[in-house]
Steps between C-alpha positions, in 0.01 A plus 500: 500500500636494854844369592538138602536477881794263448700772329789645704466858618758636259324361188240741366209377291583623148279708281656318204652157549678537163694814596878494528624679811769753423836419658418130537521405132780585253456841340444330165206294631178591323179353365475448128190588296379143551551525879808282529783603729814594309851530641773666293255525214422126489153368598492224761316257268783533247761427767294202615478366147872539444642382830225331707434551869605549772720767349716771655485813290762773556462850357853579386451875478359503852808322636742720311313814595489411868870418505583837343261684731653366819851556366420864421305560822788406726760672284298821514434475873865456592654726235479808731703304755774437245502123522440216257212254525522138391180311422522120512206312357407221743498203267316282752177683406520364145806426296555380146778560255289754311400684818871523589554664161224754578660588833843542346361721226323711761830559676412291805727259683376150587464329836513119503455254787615163368725326256203453271416871492868574447499262201210694348698822536803339339294369208358847453852640473452720806822672606594312822624826652137616498379196693425468870487151652268442798394200704504388862658163419719531192678174423875488479464425128273801448741728684797371306325540165378853584845613611666340198254664269578842645159577654494866602381446857421206726262564788629328812207369700689347789842510666588154368476631141781749560770234501330304221498795263848612604642154430332486159634846413854395604477189279398710202750777570224757537395766746130433539266787583247411770205646681382396847130430541357618829189409691399851598215391724256725313155343492365585156123511454453192286419126516702311760665287231600813305657686794873434470652723770327376814725360769391134480570408138772363277635803315796717594680565830386725784613861515677426828733251327568700184810692614683178586396346167628800305830477689528139385429603141763773511755255639494307170715647222288316246181684602387860445220627723245701299246568772193387686193338352143494627175353377208544738235308306279492191168648385547806727286812445608716794835685503541518876669159518756595234574829678561324830727244333700782339536672837635184664728412212655846479583497869705184443632631169640804681666279762661283233658798324747525786658174381503560123297593200130412469418617148138393470175410674265240357139552611344198328154506345154381595288780353133401480274480195123496450348156482147635547326835471515528880882518500631857530846510344755769572651635174864398458603864468361563850679194636828614348456850639424360849812287481712799404360709786567224753854440373587869486359559849682200648834592344467860618420378853818293512711749305602249232504507120200364316591156361402363163158336523396160364149354489360165388143528363338202332125473552437869420672459162352173373194431719245737342620406152381140532156351435414130521237355268294195592208313349195444722413136548227450759279732704344407829275702730559412865246597765706632792206587723132575462564843355817466295635302209856493373563419136810291437645551152759233428773558245764287325789609725525581865756499779760345266512824303400746777599391848473842657132474591556180695834609643419859603120517470572752222213674328469527122266652240333295228301588189329304224740547207317377191186716523304758698166441665217707639406229752485596867830461683540184707757436774735225390797307626734388223628152581765285338489137395734357763412256777518762774215696658745790527556500124356846444614750239270792589338489841233765438390706201187583305449367149196517274243255629488319166867388509497157344719205401725583208535866595853639524590646834782753547667557835694825537839583657646153471834602353693455826541181706252292302720334238789516751305298756336268244509124553400175336252405771264222378739471201377814332751660266594857576333746261669687221603862542442726202594865448264733320589830337348710222255232397760223480586216737792267553583219739740582783471160669328207331226292660604174664341191345449153634829384349683772694342373822575137438847517354663553843341177627743208475210270415400699191582302186311687226665724245858539385581759764517253790693627800826324580490383861824498693581441865702731717769231500510492120513877477782541749710219352 
């Protein structure tokens, strides 16, 4: 059967619409004897029966293995240079108390960006000295709490934060370690919304203003300058952008050494993963080796010691470990022109549990998860149930042509930035997150029910757990 003319150029017509592309799905993903998709040894129908849909499924061994692999890759790459590497898991990708435990047990540090994420780390018993605290607009309360807790490093995103953190450190009688986030001007090859080092955006300060900012940091006895920080974007496959950022940062790093110690360099994260079989992912060992070459070369050029290196991966650790399960509701064939038809497969979730397709026009891979089929492949668009024409989960993929209501659909590589970006649009509860491992499953985050959605509404009168409503005046007095 020929490919549908509506299919994008990158999407090949499959020989088998049941096949699971290597590198896109968790390593444990496999078809059972009955044809069902299993993750971590548990068939999708069993997960559906136990927890319902939509459902985020996280392969625990995949997450743990990826964390260890990136830790070891960077340690090995920089060992010949005689410096330590510090890996911070970027909690914004997906964070729960249990995931924080996994990161700690893997020997990773943890990067948080809000008071809420910091609270998760606290509840997990994470050593605050192994925490980094990010954010372009940290509140005074967040800064004060982080300093009081003894957070290992605060990333200063603007000049105004220098005095704010210094004052908090003085109040608590601490010397707070800080990094300075720079806007390196490197244009990473990624979606516009994911490029975080271009000149016209909210993060960091320009390279041209960095020396003055560091002088201000060093003028405060309550602050200790650790080094520079850079994050050029997310979902990046090419290493050229990282190498250029390293070159620019090390030039400034060398200049700053004249005024005092600069013990480390934080190069951020943003390493890409495969969402479809068309994505060509660079192995993390190659990335680490490229980083080491660029750092060694830059330090040699300036005649300076190699600093300790910190990185902040998130998506590459948790993204490929996640699969979202849905139940198919309706199917609709839409004639686009005289020669082409697009099949819309609607599921019981949508942009409330995966906003990335609408936000970034991200591509995903879908498979029928409760059975296999020998029907000819049909081009489909997986749509959600929300009142938005842009409510699309998978823009383009091929599924067996006999996909039908009641089928389970699995979407791969949803471990990062799906639950984190989830909402209650149309008053849908956010799905549960379950971890699977060795044929067993457990809930990491429970599903929200209607009561959860209503209980914050001051007009809700049902149930014993009614929310107490207070005014700002009552609270402050």
